[in-house]
Each structure stands twice: as C-alpha cells, then as structure tokens.
C-alpha positions, 0 to 999 in steps of 0.5 A: 500500499505504501508503495502504491500511495507513493507512486500515486503521489509521485506522478502528479509531482512530476507532472507539476514539475514538467508543467512548470518547465513548459510554462517557464520556457513558454514565458521566455520565448514569448518575452518581448524581443530586443529593440532594433540593433540599428536605426536610420534617421530619418527613418524614411531614408533608410533605403532611399537617398536623401534629397540633398548632400553636404560636406559638413561637419567634415569640411573644415579647411575646405571651400574657404572654411576655417581650420576647425568647425562646430556642428550640432544635429538634432534627431526627433525621438519619434525616429527611435520608436523601433528602439523600445524604451532605451537604445544603447548607441555604440556606433554612428555611421554616415554614407556618401551621397549617391550623386556625388561620390562614385568612388573611394573616399577617405579622410583622417581628422587628427582631433575630433570630439563627438558628444551625445545628449538628450535635448528638449529642442526638436528639429527646426527648433535648435538655438543658435547658441550651442550651449543652449541645445546640450542636455544635462546627460551630455556625454563625450562618446568619442575624442581623438583621431578619426579616419572615415573611409568608404566607397560610393557607386550605389543608390543609396550607398551603404553606411560605411563611414563609421564611428565606433564610439569609445563610450556608448550612450544610453538614449531614452527617447521618452526623455527628449530628442537626440543631439549629436554634437561634433567638434572638428578641432583640426582639419582633415588631411585628406578629402571626403566627398559630400555626404547623404543629407535631407533638407526640410525634414520634420525629423532632423535639422542642424546648427553649425559654425563654419570657421571656429570650433570654439564659437559660441553661436552658429547658423541654424538651417533645415539640413541634416545628414542621414545617419545610422545609429547602432548598438555596441558591437559584440553586445548580446541583445537583451532577448538573447541574455533573457533566454540564456538566463531563463534556460539556466534557471529552468535547468536548475529547477528541473534538476532540483525537481528530480532530486526532490522526487527521488528523495520522496520516492526513497522515503516512501520505500521504507 
C-alpha cells in the first residue's frame, strides 16, 4: 500500500514539475524581443537617398572654411520608436551621397570630439547658441583621431563611414530628442566627398559654425545628414541574455525537481 500511495503521489509531482518547465520556457520565448540593433534617421531614408547632400561637419579647411568647425544635429525622438524604451548607441555611421561620390573616399581628422545628449529642442527648433541645445546627460562618446573611409557608386550607398564610439550612450527617447554634437578641432588631412543629407525634414535639422570650433553661436538651418545609429559591437541583445538566463534557471529547476522526487520516492520505500 505504501508503494502504491507513493507512486500515486509521485506522478502528479512530476507532472507539476514538467508543467512548470513548459510554462517557464513559454514565458521566455514569448518575452518581448530586443529593440532594433540599428536605426536610420530619418527613418524614411533608410533605403532611399536623401534629397540633399553636404560636406559638413567634415569640411573644416575646405571651400574657404576655417581650420576647425562646430556642428550640432538633432534627431526627433519619434525616429527611435523601434528602439523600445532605451537604445544603447555604440556606433554612428554616415553614407556618401549617391550622386556625388562614385568612388572611394577617405579622410583622417587628427582631433575630433563627438558628444551625445538628450535635448528638449526639436528639429527646426535648435538655438543658435550651442550650449543651449546640450542636454544634462551630455556625454563625450568619442575623442581623438578619426579616419572615415568608404566607397560610393550605389543608390543609396551603404553606411560605411563608421564611428565606433569609445563610450556608448544610453538614449531614452521618452526623455527628449537626440543631439549629436561634433567638434572638428583640426582639419582633415585628406578629402571626403559630400555625404547623403535631407533638407526640410520634420525629423532632423542642424546648427553649425563654419570657421571656429570654439564659437559660442552658429547658423541654424533645415539640413541634416542621414545617419545610422547602432548598438555596440559584440553586445548580446537583451532578448538573448534573457533566454540564456531563463534556460539556466529552468535547468536548475528541473534538476531540483528531479532530486526532490527521488528523495520522496526513497522515503516512501521505507
């Protein structure tokens, strides 16, 4: 009788353990997936060449400009809807204009600083005073020498002018718009053709100083470079980390359940 009772009680326990494993695995699989690993702003230009082109901010020392330059560009928070609640920016990339750069282009800038922050100013609302646009969470994401190299000849061209940030920036779209702040402290040693841009967009605009990186004010207009923002290279997506953690937890639960059931069966045999 004892053996029968133990067997009767043991089977539901094993069933409950298996049910828990199935429910847990289902919950992990159905958990919200990670946000996009890259976003192009404006979104409409992801696969479409922009309606303009421009050499700023990488034009210092060219076309009659001064040896240094300050450049700010704002991107509407709405363009990061695919990012979810936060977006960890680890790389920024630009592309050559489809109509102006058929071959290989390269330039090295001996000293350049790139900041990112969250700003309350939206596209076509930037202040001509640079400091007014900077958010409280301003972070120096890159500082040093930078080489940008890439080939054109496509329409649109790939985003192969890449800046891998030294310090990623965690952007929260609900807190405001994204501000890209570039200081070209020293003119480049090569030549970079015009980059893909858009003019009159509701989702991006800029303010720039043509001649002096230390200028307090600049000229605002409706132009903006088509830009790709990406998560840090080699960083697992949150969904992958979640699934791994769930798998380890479920494996541990399964082992504990089997151990407990073996112990119960052993106790029931005496």
